[in-house]
VEXDREN-383315 format. One record per atom (N, C-alpha, C, O): residue in three letters; atom name; x, y, z. Coordinates in nm, 3 decimals, decimal comma, always signed. Example, Ala and Ser with C-alpha at 12.3 -4.5 7.8 and 13.67 -1.06 7.14 Angstrom:
<pts>
ALA|N|+1,319|-0,569|+0,780
ALA|CA|+1,230|-0,450|+0,780
ALA|C|+1,320|-0,330|+0,780
ALA|O|+1,424|-0,332|+0,846
SER|N|+1,285|-0,225|+0,708
SER|CA|+1,367|-0,106|+0,714
SER|C|+1,290|+0,003|+0,787
SER|O|+1,341|+0,114|+0,804
</pts>
This chain:
<pts>
MET|N|+0,073|-0,083|+0,031
MET|CA|+0,014|+0,027|+0,011
MET|C|+0,073|+0,147|-0,051
MET|O|+0,195|+0,160|-0,043
TYR|N|+0,038|+0,190|-0,081
TYR|CA|+0,125|+0,355|-0,071
TYR|C|+0,072|+0,425|+0,044
TYR|O|-0,037|+0,387|+0,089
THR|N|+0,157|+0,558|+0,121
THR|CA|+0,102|+0,637|+0,195
THR|C|+0,115|+0,738|+0,103
THR|O|+0,164|+0,758|-0,008
ASN|N|+0,046|+0,799|+0,198
ASN|CA|+0,023|+0,981|+0,143
ASN|C|+0,150|+1,041|+0,066
ASN|O|+0,149|+1,095|-0,045
CYS|N|+0,269|+1,016|+0,155
CYS|CA|+0,392|+1,059|+0,141
CYS|C|+0,442|+0,956|-0,023
CYS|O|+0,514|+0,999|-0,113
ASP|N|+0,403|+0,876|-0,020
ASP|CA|+0,471|+0,785|-0,150
ASP|C|+0,356|+0,854|-0,250
ASP|O|+0,413|+0,928|-0,330
ALA|N|+0,257|+0,851|-0,262
ALA|CA|+0,171|+0,904|-0,354
ALA|C|+0,183|+1,080|-0,401
ALA|O|+0,153|+1,144|-0,502
THR|N|+0,237|+1,110|-0,284
THR|CA|+0,317|+1,233|-0,351
THR|C|+0,482|+1,196|-0,439
THR|O|+0,501|+1,190|-0,560
VAL|N|+0,544|+1,184|-0,370
VAL|CA|+0,669|+1,141|-0,453
VAL|C|+0,620|+1,116|-0,541
VAL|O|+0,648|+1,207|-0,619
ILE|N|+0,525|+1,011|-0,613
ILE|CA|+0,498|+0,913|-0,735
ILE|C|+0,453|+1,059|-0,832
ILE|O|+0,478|+1,075|-0,951
LEU|N|+0,384|+1,152|-0,744
LEU|CA|+0,318|+1,234|-0,845
LEU|C|+0,470|+1,335|-0,860
LEU|O|+0,558|+1,286|-0,931
CYS|N|+0,482|+1,394|-0,833
CYS|CA|+0,624|+1,481|-0,840
CYS|C|+0,716|+1,360|-0,928
CYS|O|+0,832|+1,401|-0,920
ARG|N|+0,717|+1,266|-0,987
ARG|CA|+0,842|+1,245|-1,053
ARG|C|+0,762|+1,207|-1,195
ARG|O|+0,833|+1,174|-1,291
LYS|N|+0,620|+1,210|-1,210
LYS|CA|+0,567|+1,238|-1,331
LYS|C|+0,576|+1,347|-1,344
LYS|O|+0,663|+1,373|-1,427
LEU|N|+0,522|+1,447|-1,296
LEU|CA|+0,524|+1,579|-1,333
LEU|C|+0,650|+1,643|-1,361
LEU|O|+0,638|+1,745|-1,428
LEU|N|+0,803|+1,602|-1,317
LEU|CA|+0,924|+1,631|-1,319
LEU|C|+0,940|+1,544|-1,473
LEU|O|+1,012|+1,606|-1,552
ARG|N|+0,889|+1,421|-1,524
ARG|CA|+0,908|+1,368|-1,627
ARG|C|+0,848|+1,423|-1,739
ARG|O|+0,900|+1,401|-1,849
GLN|N|+0,732|+1,500|-1,730
GLN|CA|+0,658|+1,550|-1,828
GLN|C|+0,729|+1,682|-1,832
GLN|O|+0,780|+1,715|-1,940
ALA|N|+0,739|+1,759|-1,733
ALA|CA|+0,830|+1,900|-1,770
ALA|C|+0,966|+1,886|-1,830
ALA|O|+1,010|+1,976|-1,901
ALA|N|+1,061|+1,735|-1,796
ALA|CA|+1,149|+1,711|-1,854
ALA|C|+1,133|+1,692|-2,042
ALA|O|+1,218|+1,735|-2,120
TRP|N|+1,057|+1,648|-2,067
TRP|CA|+1,022|+1,581|-2,216
TRP|C|+0,963|+1,713|-2,264
TRP|O|+0,984|+1,729|-2,384
ARG|N|+0,893|+1,818|-2,202
ARG|CA|+0,827|+1,932|-2,299
ARG|C|+0,957|+2,037|-2,300
ARG|O|+0,954|+2,125|-2,386
LEU|N|+1,036|+2,035|-2,237
LEU|CA|+1,220|+2,152|-2,255
LEU|C|+1,266|+2,018|-2,378
LEU|O|+1,216|+2,038|-2,489
GLN|N|+1,328|+1,926|-2,370
GLN|CA|+1,341|+1,853|-2,455
GLN|C|+1,298|+1,856|-2,588
GLN|O|+1,374|+1,850|-2,684
TYR|N|+1,157|+1,867|-2,595
TYR|CA|+1,098|+1,882|-2,726
TYR|C|+1,081|+2,050|-2,782
TYR|O|+1,052|+2,093|-2,894
LYS|N|+1,105|+2,107|-2,682
LYS|CA|+1,085|+2,278|-2,685
LYS|C|+1,238|+2,293|-2,782
LYS|O|+1,261|+2,353|-2,887
VAL|N|+1,307|+2,226|-2,711
VAL|CA|+1,479|+2,287|-2,739
VAL|C|+1,516|+2,204|-2,865
VAL|O|+1,620|+2,250|-2,911
ARG|N|+1,463|+2,085|-2,949
ARG|CA|+1,439|+2,028|-3,041
ARG|C|+1,430|+2,091|-3,148
ARG|O|+1,515|+2,110|-3,235
ILE|N|+1,278|+2,141|-3,139
ILE|CA|+1,167|+2,270|-3,235
ILE|C|+1,295|+2,353|-3,258
ILE|O|+1,369|+2,335|-3,355
GLN|N|+1,315|+2,442|-3,163
GLN|CA|+1,408|+2,546|-3,167
GLN|C|+1,513|+2,508|-3,225
GLN|O|+1,558|+2,590|-3,305
ARG|N|+1,567|+2,417|-3,213
ARG|CA|+1,748|+2,402|-3,313
ARG|C|+1,668|+2,345|-3,469
ARG|O|+1,734|+2,349|-3,573
ALA|N|+1,580|+2,313|-3,470
ALA|CA|+1,597|+2,258|-3,658
ALA|C|+1,521|+2,381|-3,675
ALA|O|+1,520|+2,389|-3,797
ARG|N|+1,446|+2,499|-3,625
ARG|CA|+1,403|+2,640|-3,716
ARG|C|+1,500|+2,712|-3,682
ARG|O|+1,489|+2,823|-3,733
GLU|N|+1,637|+2,696|-3,589
GLU|CA|+1,708|+2,763|-3,617
GLU|C|+1,879|+2,735|-3,648
GLU|O|+1,981|+2,794|-3,613
TYR|N|+1,854|+2,631|-3,723
TYR|CA|+1,963|+2,564|-3,754
TYR|C|+2,060|+2,634|-3,852
TYR|O|+2,047|+2,665|-3,970
ILE|N|+2,181|+2,650|-3,750
ILE|CA|+2,264|+2,747|-3,880
ILE|C|+2,373|+2,667|-3,937
ILE|O|+2,417|+2,557|-3,903
VAL|N|+2,412|+2,760|-4,045
VAL|CA|+2,449|+2,675|-4,147
VAL|C|+2,619|+2,706|-4,103
VAL|O|+2,667|+2,817|-4,077
SER|N|+2,684|+2,585|-4,103
SER|CA|+2,840|+2,635|-4,055
SER|C|+2,941|+2,618|-4,194
SER|O|+2,890|+2,539|-4,273
PHE|N|+3,013|+2,648|-4,219
PHE|CA|+3,093|+2,673|-4,289
PHE|C|+3,231|+2,595|-4,280
PHE|O|+3,217|+2,535|-4,173
ASP|N|+3,311|+2,574|-4,311
ASP|CA|+3,473|+2,529|-4,305
ASP|C|+3,545|+2,631|-4,290
ASP|O|+3,643|+2,633|-4,365
HIS|N|+3,532|+2,750|-4,195
HIS|CA|+3,587|+2,814|-4,145
HIS|C|+3,707|+2,780|-4,019
HIS|O|+3,826|+2,809|-4,031
GLU|N|+3,635|+2,698|-3,871
GLU|CA|+3,720|+2,595|-3,779
GLU|C|+3,786|+2,504|-3,882
GLU|O|+3,877|+2,464|-3,810
MET|N|+3,803|+2,452|-3,980
MET|CA|+3,888|+2,307|-4,043
MET|C|+4,009|+2,393|-4,109
MET|O|+4,089|+2,317|-4,164
GLY|N|+4,040|+2,514|-4,119
GLY|CA|+4,119|+2,512|-4,152
GLY|C|+4,162|+2,510|-4,314
GLY|O|+4,270|+2,555|-4,353
THR|N|+4,087|+2,464|-4,379
THR|CA|+4,102|+2,456|-4,512
THR|C|+4,040|+2,511|-4,607
THR|O|+3,995|+2,460|-4,709
SER|N|+4,037|+2,651|-4,560
SER|CA|+3,935|+2,766|-4,674
SER|C|+4,096|+2,881|-4,630
SER|O|+4,147|+2,911|-4,522
SER|N|+4,133|+2,921|-4,784
SER|CA|+4,167|+3,015|-4,771
SER|C|+4,101|+3,140|-4,793
SER|O|+3,981|+3,152|-4,819
PHE|N|+4,205|+3,255|-4,779
PHE|CA|+4,162|+3,396|-4,788
PHE|C|+4,054|+3,426|-4,923
PHE|O|+3,942|+3,473|-4,903
ASP|N|+4,101|+3,394|-5,053
ASP|CA|+4,057|+3,360|-5,164
ASP|C|+3,930|+3,294|-5,179
ASP|O|+3,840|+3,331|-5,253
THR|N|+3,928|+3,167|-5,083
THR|CA|+3,796|+3,109|-5,123
THR|C|+3,650|+3,168|-4,993
THR|O|+3,527|+3,157|-4,999
GLU|N|+3,730|+3,220|-4,903
GLU|CA|+3,661|+3,304|-4,797
GLU|C|+3,536|+3,422|-4,875
GLU|O|+3,416|+3,442|-4,855
LEU|N|+3,632|+3,477|-4,966
LEU|CA|+3,636|+3,595|-5,032
LEU|C|+3,530|+3,564|-5,149
LEU|O|+3,442|+3,648|-5,168
ILE|N|+3,533|+3,462|-5,218
ILE|CA|+3,456|+3,440|-5,321
ILE|C|+3,281|+3,388|-5,259
ILE|O|+3,168|+3,419|-5,297
SER|N|+3,334|+3,289|-5,143
SER|CA|+3,197|+3,226|-5,035
SER|C|+3,123|+3,347|-4,990
SER|O|+3,007|+3,366|-5,028
ASP|N|+3,201|+3,450|-4,893
ASP|CA|+3,085|+3,536|-4,913
ASP|C|+3,013|+3,647|-5,027
ASP|O|+2,914|+3,714|-4,996
MET|N|+3,067|+3,655|-5,139
MET|CA|+3,031|+3,741|-5,248
MET|C|+2,932|+3,664|-5,257
MET|O|+2,826|+3,725|-5,237
TYR|N|+2,916|+3,527|-5,284
TYR|CA|+2,866|+3,420|-5,339
TYR|C|+2,715|+3,436|-5,258
TYR|O|+2,603|+3,456|-5,306
VAL|N|+2,748|+3,423|-5,146
VAL|CA|+2,637|+3,472|-5,025
VAL|C|+2,572|+3,568|-5,032
VAL|O|+2,458|+3,561|-4,985
GLU|N|+2,613|+3,686|-5,091
GLU|CA|+2,578|+3,807|-5,074
GLU|C|+2,486|+3,830|-5,209
GLU|O|+2,397|+3,915|-5,214
GLU|N|+2,518|+3,746|-5,313
GLU|CA|+2,471|+3,730|-5,422
GLU|C|+2,315|+3,670|-5,433
GLU|O|+2,208|+3,694|-5,490
LEU|N|+2,371|+3,583|-5,346
LEU|CA|+2,221|+3,461|-5,311
LEU|C|+2,164|+3,521|-5,242
LEU|O|+2,047|+3,493|-5,267
LEU|N|+2,168|+3,637|-5,117
LEU|CA|+2,101|+3,697|-5,081
LEU|C|+2,015|+3,758|-5,163
LEU|O|+1,905|+3,720|-5,202
GLU|N|+2,084|+3,870|-5,190
GLU|CA|+2,030|+4,011|-5,328
GLU|C|+1,921|+3,929|-5,415
GLU|O|+1,814|+3,978|-5,452
GLU|N|+1,962|+3,805|-5,442
GLU|CA|+1,775|+3,708|-5,504
GLU|C|+1,685|+3,744|-5,444
GLU|O|+1,600|+3,809|-5,504
ILE|N|+1,667|+3,716|-5,287
ILE|CA|+1,567|+3,752|-5,201
ILE|C|+1,454|+3,890|-5,219
ILE|O|+1,496|+3,989|-5,158
PRO|N|+1,318|+3,913|-5,291
PRO|CA|+1,330|+4,001|-5,332
PRO|C|+1,244|+4,101|-5,233
PRO|O|+1,195|+4,210|-5,262
TRP|N|+1,241|+4,032|-5,106
TRP|CA|+1,199|+4,133|-4,984
TRP|C|+1,311|+4,167|-4,895
TRP|O|+1,385|+4,078|-4,852
SER|N|+1,335|+4,347|-4,850
SER|CA|+1,453|+4,350|-4,802
SER|C|+1,437|+4,278|-4,669
SER|O|+1,533|+4,209|-4,637
ARG|N|+1,321|+4,281|-4,575
ARG|CA|+1,331|+4,205|-4,449
ARG|C|+1,357|+4,103|-4,478
ARG|O|+1,461|+4,085|-4,416
SER|N|+1,337|+4,013|-4,533
SER|CA|+1,384|+3,853|-4,541
SER|C|+1,520|+3,848|-4,528
SER|O|+1,583|+3,788|-4,440
ARG|N|+1,571|+3,927|-4,638
ARG|CA|+1,731|+3,908|-4,656
ARG|C|+1,782|+3,962|-4,544
ARG|O|+1,904|+3,952|-4,550
TYR|N|+1,739|+4,026|-4,421
TYR|CA|+1,799|+4,102|-4,320
TYR|C|+1,793|+4,012|-4,217
TYR|O|+1,876|+4,016|-4,126
ILE|N|+1,678|+3,908|-4,223
ILE|CA|+1,648|+3,817|-4,088
ILE|C|+1,736|+3,703|-4,139
ILE|O|+1,826|+3,666|-4,063
ILE|N|+1,722|+3,641|-4,262
ILE|CA|+1,825|+3,576|-4,283
ILE|C|+1,975|+3,584|-4,293
ILE|O|+2,044|+3,485|-4,272
GLN|N|+2,018|+3,682|-4,321
GLN|CA|+2,143|+3,742|-4,294
GLN|C|+2,167|+3,712|-4,116
GLN|O|+2,261|+3,662|-4,055
LYS|N|+2,052|+3,762|-4,078
LYS|CA|+2,106|+3,746|-3,883
LYS|C|+2,087|+3,610|-3,827
LYS|O|+2,152|+3,541|-3,749
ILE|N|+1,958|+3,592|-3,903
ILE|CA|+2,001|+3,430|-3,856
ILE|C|+2,078|+3,293|-3,905
ILE|O|+2,113|+3,198|-3,835
VAL|N|+2,093|+3,311|-4,032
VAL|CA|+2,175|+3,198|-4,060
VAL|C|+2,338|+3,244|-4,038
VAL|O|+2,420|+3,187|-3,966
ILE|N|+2,365|+3,406|-4,150
ILE|CA|+2,494|+3,396|-4,112
ILE|C|+2,574|+3,460|-3,989
ILE|O|+2,692|+3,446|-3,960
GLU|N|+2,486|+3,527|-3,932
GLU|CA|+2,535|+3,584|-3,786
GLU|C|+2,507|+3,516|-3,647
GLU|O|+2,534|+3,552|-3,533
GLY|N|+2,445|+3,408|-3,694
GLY|CA|+2,405|+3,344|-3,589
GLY|C|+2,332|+3,376|-3,468
GLY|O|+2,358|+3,327|-3,358
MET|N|+2,242|+3,457|-3,492
MET|CA|+2,129|+3,537|-3,402
MET|C|+1,993|+3,443|-3,386
MET|O|+1,958|+3,361|-3,471
THR|N|+1,930|+3,467|-3,277
THR|CA|+1,796|+3,395|-3,264
THR|C|+1,682|+3,434|-3,334
THR|O|+1,675|+3,555|-3,358
GLU|N|+1,606|+3,375|-3,368
GLU|CA|+1,492|+3,452|-3,389
GLU|C|+1,427|+3,583|-3,282
GLU|O|+1,418|+3,706|-3,286
LYS|N|+1,403|+3,504|-3,217
LYS|CA|+1,373|+3,593|-3,062
LYS|C|+1,484|+3,727|-3,059
LYS|O|+1,440|+3,837|-3,025
GLU|N|+1,588|+3,716|-3,087
GLU|CA|+1,739|+3,855|-3,052
GLU|C|+1,642|+3,899|-3,206
GLU|O|+1,595|+4,012|-3,190
VAL|N|+1,614|+3,857|-3,305
VAL|CA|+1,592|+3,953|-3,419
VAL|C|+1,461|+3,999|-3,397
VAL|O|+1,437|+4,114|-3,435
ALA|N|+1,372|+3,935|-3,346
ALA|CA|+1,256|+4,000|-3,315
ALA|C|+1,276|+4,125|-3,246
ALA|O|+1,245|+4,237|-3,285
CYS|N|+1,318|+4,098|-3,167
CYS|CA|+1,341|+4,229|-3,049
CYS|C|+1,444|+4,312|-3,144
CYS|O|+1,352|+4,385|-3,182
GLU|N|+1,517|+4,344|-3,191
GLU|CA|+1,571|+4,425|-3,264
GLU|C|+1,463|+4,491|-3,374
GLU|O|+1,481|+4,609|-3,404
LEU|N|+1,377|+4,434|-3,422
LEU|CA|+1,284|+4,473|-3,542
LEU|C|+1,194|+4,500|-3,472
LEU|O|+1,105|+4,567|-3,525
GLN|N|+1,177|+4,461|-3,324
GLN|CA|+1,004|+4,489|-3,256
GLN|C|+0,911|+4,442|-3,343
GLN|O|+0,810|+4,507|-3,373
ILE|N|+0,947|+4,280|-3,407
ILE|CA|+0,765|+4,262|-3,425
ILE|C|+0,786|+4,105|-3,331
ILE|O|+0,879|+4,061|-3,264
THR|N|+0,665|+4,061|-3,364
THR|CA|+0,674|+3,908|-3,296
THR|C|+0,812|+3,786|-3,372
THR|O|+0,863|+3,787|-3,484
GLN|N|+0,835|+3,690|-3,250
GLN|CA|+0,895|+3,582|-3,287
GLN|C|+0,843|+3,503|-3,446
GLN|O|+0,917|+3,462|-3,536
GLN|N|+0,703|+3,500|-3,441
GLN|CA|+0,637|+3,421|-3,553
GLN|C|+0,649|+3,485|-3,665
GLN|O|+0,662|+3,417|-3,766
GLY|N|+0,648|+3,655|-3,679
GLY|CA|+0,654|+3,752|-3,769
GLY|C|+0,783|+3,702|-3,860
GLY|O|+0,797|+3,689|-3,982
VAL|N|+0,876|+3,677|-3,737
VAL|CA|+1,038|+3,703|-3,836
VAL|C|+1,061|+3,534|-3,858
VAL|O|+1,154|+3,514|-3,936
ASN|N|+1,002|+3,416|-3,812
ASN|CA|+1,021|+3,284|-3,857
ASN|C|+0,924|+3,308|-4,025
ASN|O|+0,972|+3,288|-4,137
LYS|N|+0,820|+3,344|-4,003
LYS|CA|+0,736|+3,370|-4,142
LYS|C|+0,830|+3,428|-4,238
LYS|O|+0,857|+3,349|-4,328
TRP|N|+0,891|+3,547|-4,248
TRP|CA|+1,022|+3,641|-4,302
TRP|C|+1,086|+3,524|-4,343
TRP|O|+1,071|+3,491|-4,460
LYS|N|+1,155|+3,455|-4,270
LYS|CA|+1,253|+3,390|-4,305
LYS|C|+1,202|+3,258|-4,382
LYS|O|+1,276|+3,202|-4,463
ARG|N|+1,122|+3,230|-4,366
ARG|CA|+1,076|+3,072|-4,433
ARG|C|+1,053|+3,170|-4,598
ARG|O|+1,132|+3,172|-4,693
LYS|N|+0,939|+3,232|-4,586
LYS|CA|+0,968|+3,317|-4,727
LYS|C|+1,055|+3,359|-4,805
LYS|O|+1,056|+3,362|-4,928
GLY|N|+1,136|+3,397|-4,722
GLY|CA|+1,285|+3,426|-4,811
GLY|C|+1,349|+3,321|-4,834
GLY|O|+1,431|+3,331|-4,926
LEU|N|+1,340|+3,211|-4,779
LEU|CA|+1,474|+3,093|-4,815
LEU|C|+1,348|+2,999|-4,913
LEU|O|+1,393|+2,900|-4,971
GLU|N|+1,242|+3,020|-4,924
GLU|CA|+1,130|+2,964|-5,023
GLU|C|+1,152|+3,020|-5,123
GLU|O|+1,196|+2,944|-5,210
ALA|N|+1,139|+3,156|-5,162
ALA|CA|+1,205|+3,189|-5,282
ALA|C|+1,356|+3,197|-5,287
ALA|O|+1,382|+3,313|-5,321
LEU|N|+1,441|+3,146|-5,273
LEU|CA|+1,566|+3,119|-5,253
LEU|C|+1,566|+2,986|-5,301
LEU|O|+1,622|+2,959|-5,407
ARG|N|+1,523|+2,921|-5,248
ARG|CA|+1,514|+2,727|-5,291
ARG|C|+1,441|+2,802|-5,430
ARG|O|+1,526|+2,824|-5,517
LYS|N|+1,329|+2,838|-5,462
LYS|CA|+1,300|+2,857|-5,579
LYS|C|+1,393|+2,912|-5,696
LYS|O|+1,407|+2,852|-5,802
ASN|N|+1,453|+3,027|-5,666
ASN|CA|+1,548|+3,036|-5,746
ASN|C|+1,691|+3,013|-5,820
ASN|O|+1,750|+3,048|-5,922
LEU|N|+1,715|+2,903|-5,664
LEU|CA|+1,817|+2,789|-5,690
LEU|C|+1,759|+2,726|-5,798
LEU|O|+1,798|+2,750|-5,913
SER|N|+1,640|+2,623|-5,765
SER|CA|+1,593|+2,516|-5,831
SER|C|+1,574|+2,576|-5,999
SER|O|+1,591|+2,494|-6,088
ASN|N|+1,544|+2,697|-6,030
ASN|CA|+1,519|+2,737|-6,170
ASN|C|+1,665|+2,721|-6,254
ASN|O|+1,694|+2,671|-6,363
SER|N|+1,739|+2,788|-6,150
SER|CA|+1,904|+2,804|-6,179
SER|C|+1,921|+2,661|-6,250
SER|O|+1,957|+2,642|-6,366
CYS|N|+1,890|+2,576|-6,162
CYS|CA|+1,967|+2,451|-6,184
CYS|C|+1,948|+2,371|-6,309
CYS|O|+2,024|+2,297|-6,372
LYS|N|+1,755|+2,428|-6,337
LYS|CA|+1,718|+2,315|-6,442
LYS|C|+1,739|+2,404|-6,554
LYS|O|+1,672|+2,365|-6,649
GLN|N|+1,806|+2,507|-6,581
GLN|CA|+1,846|+2,578|-6,713
GLN|C|+1,991|+2,550|-6,764
GLN|O|+2,031|+2,602|-6,868
</pts>
């Protein structure tokens, strides 16, 4: 038989497991949304010329995005490594708005790249 104290302990463990699962889930979702593209700068394999060409290519790709707000958000999140929340505070819009502009810009970029590959 369980005593009142045992029942409380069981309930607390159950609540802690649920809270831990929710936190892990939120972190997984946030990481998936804010995946940062990493370049091989840490590997030491890229030279100055390669980095310069790579930076120019990235700038060229960003210019293909038709909306300046999307370009700015993608640059801050993907290239500079800021979080959506930080960008939202900077632009004084919601994090959901930042995510929407980011997805919209990345979709436009994806379409441009797929069209250029087909030609």
